[in-house]
N, C-alpha and C positions, 0 to 999 in steps of 0.2 A: 258219374259219367259226364265227360266234358264234350261239347260240340267239336267234332272233327278229331277228337283224341281217343274216343272209345272209353273203355273202363279204366278208371284211374285209381280206384281204391275199393276194396271189398272186405267185409268183416262178417264172419259167421255169427249167428245169434242163437243161443241155446234156448229152446222152448221149454216151458215147464210141463207142457202136455204135448203129445203127438197129434196136434190138431190139424184141421184142413184150412189151408190158406190159398185163396184164389186171386185176390187183388189187395191193394192198399191205397191210402189217401195221402196227400201231401199238402202241407201248409208252407208258409214262408220259412218257418224254422224247423218243422218237424216232419217225420214220417209217422203215419198212424196205421197200425195193424190191428184188426179185430179177429180174434180166434175163439170160436165157440167150443164148448166141451164135447167135441166130436173126436173121440180117441181112436187113433190108428194102431192096430195090432197086426203085425206081419203074420203071414201063414194062412190067410184065408184064400178061398178059391178065386175070388176076384178082388179088384181094388176097392170097389164099393162095399163089398161084404167085410172088408178088413176094418171098417169104421164102426164104432159103437157109440151111440148117443147116450150122454150122461146128463139128463135134464135136471138132476138134483145138484149139479155143480154150476158154478158161475162161469160166464164167459170171461175173456181176458182181453185187455187193450194194452198194446205196447206203443210207447212213444220213443222215438229215436231222434236225437239232435242231429240235424243235417250237417252241422259244422264239426261234429265230433261223434262218429258212429258208436263209440264206446259208451256214450252217455245215453243210457236206456232206463226207462221206468215202466214197470208193469202195474196195472190197475185191475181190480175186479170189476166186472161189467155185467149187464143183463144177459141172460141166457138166450142164445139164438143162433142163427146160421146165416152167413152172408157169402154170396158169390162176388157181387160187383159193388165197389165203392164209387161214389161220385167225388165231388170236391170236398175239401176241408179248409177251414179258415180260423183265424184267431180273433175272438171278440172279447177285448179286455183280458181277463184272466181265464177265459173259457175257450176251449178248442171245440169247434163244432164240425162234425164229419157227417156228410150225407151218404146214404147207402140204400140198397134194396134189401129189406130185412125179412127173413123167414123166421117164424117162431120155432121151427124145428127143421132138420134136414130130411124130412119125409120125401121131398122132391128127388133126392138122390136114390132112395130105396124103392120108390114106386114108379114115378114118372120117367126117370132116366132109363131104368131097366126096361120098362114097357115100350118106350120110344125106340130103343135099339133092338127090340125083339120082334120077330114076325109071329109070335104066339098070341099077341094081344088081340082080343076080339073087339076092342074099342077103337073106332076110327080116330078119336081124339084122346090121347092120354089125359088122365085126370090130374092136372097140375095144381099143386098147392100154390097159393099166391104169395108173392113178395110184395111188401108195401114200402113205399118211399118213406124213409125215416131218417132221424138225426140222432147221433150220439153226442151228448154234451159231456165233455171231459173237463173236470176241474182239478188241475194238477196241484193246486195249493191245499186242497182238502182230500184228494184221492177219490172223490166221488165221481161216478159215471152214471148219467141218466139217459133213458131212451124216450124219444118222442116220435110216435108213428102218425102219419097223416091220415091213414085209413083208405088211401087211394092205391090200388094195385099199380106197381110200376117196377120194371126191370130195365137193365142196360142204361143206367143214368148217364146223361151227357151234359156237361157244364157249358153254359154260354160264355165263351171266352171274351165277348165284348164287355161283359159286366164284372169281370174279375178286377179287383183293385185292392190296394193296401189300406189298412186302418179302417175297415168297414164294420158296420154294425149288423148288416144282414149278408146273406150269401148271394151268390150269383144265380141267375135263372137256370133252371135245369129242365131237360127234356128226357123222355123215356118211352118205353112201350107199355101199353096197358090193355084194357079189354072194353069193348063196347057194351057187353052184357056181364055185369059183375056176378051174376048167378051161374054163368057158364064157364067152369074152370078148365080152360083149354089154352091153346096157343094165343099169343098176343095178336090183336086185330085193331088196335087203336094207338094213337100217338098223343101224349099229354105233355103239357108245359106247366111247371111250377115257378112261382116267383121266388125272390130271395128269402122269403119267410116260409117257404115250403107249402104254399097254398096253390091249388090248381087254378090256373088262369086261362088255359087254352086246351083245345082238344080237336083231333081229327079222327073220325071213325072210318076205317077202311071199308070198301064194299064187302058184302057178304061173301063168304067162302074165300077170303084172302087172309093170309098169315103174314104179319109184319116181322121183319128182322132188324138187327141192330142198326141204329142211325149214326151218321157222322155229321157234325156241324161244320159248315164251310162259311167262314166269315170274311167279309170284304168291306172294311170301313164300318159304317153304321148298319149295313145290311148283312143278313145271314140266312142260310138255307140249310135244311135238314135233308140229307141224301141217304136213302136206304133201299135195300132190296125187299121184295115181297114175293110170295108164292100164291098164284091164282089156282086154287084147287079145281075149280069148275072147268077151266080151259087148259089146265095142266101146263101153265106157263110161269116162268120166273120173270119178274120185271124190276124196274128201278123207278122210284118216284122221288120227286124233288118238291119239298114243302117250304113255303115262306115261314121262317122261324117265328115271325111276329104276327102271322095271320094263319094259324093252323086251321081254323074253322073254314077257310076258303078252299081247302083241299089242295091237291097238287098243282103246281104251276107247270110241271112237265112230267110225262110218264113215258118210259121206254119199255118194250117187251122183247123177250127172246122167243123164238118159235119152239121152245122146249123148256123143261123144268130142270133145275139143278138142286142138289141136296141142300137141306137147311143147314145152317151153321156158320153163316157169314160173320167174320170178325174183321175189323179194319181200322184204319186211322187216316186222317187227312192231314197232309203237311204241305203248306203252300210252296210252290216251286220257286 
């Protein structure tokens, strides 16, 4: 896809398994796709029911050369499940891809169904946690390693201010987490990781607030995280703005609507 030109070239890719793919990561040279052993079989009553988890099988990583989409390499990888990828970058002969990693797709079969159903007696669906993780792909040896941080995190956002070529570490990343790690429910905290994947900042939302996806708005050396939230107690949807470098100080601005809107915000920021 070229700016102002739209789609310029497309090439179908044959998958070795009928897996689930939600997003992918991009380096300077490659497209990186992770596909877990979550096998789709048509004919089930619902889309979710059509998937069968195969925990005895390996996951798969696909690398596609951006300069020639026909140049494709598949690698066996750790077994898991991924919705959202963050950044990816090349460090020497290793490709490092950040993502929110689930050990299984239980979230699809329990939490997603319960969240969309009015039959659940639980006020909060019991969500399995994704953890901020890195896949280390070694194309020369064909080896793929998984490194989990142990910190729950979803909807990773890359700090565009720290993206650069020929780097030894990643860019800073932000995402949604939980103020109480023992309470498996909707996200109610914002976290920051440095380029090594270590948590370096956090903002816990007030009680009874649910955080939604964040967008990073950068202007020179400054950046802000903008995202919606749902105030369950007051039944209001709001928008908060956080200083990306000082999460612990809380919002620099908060706006509220006199009503609530359904959860599910997805968005992107593009400077005008």
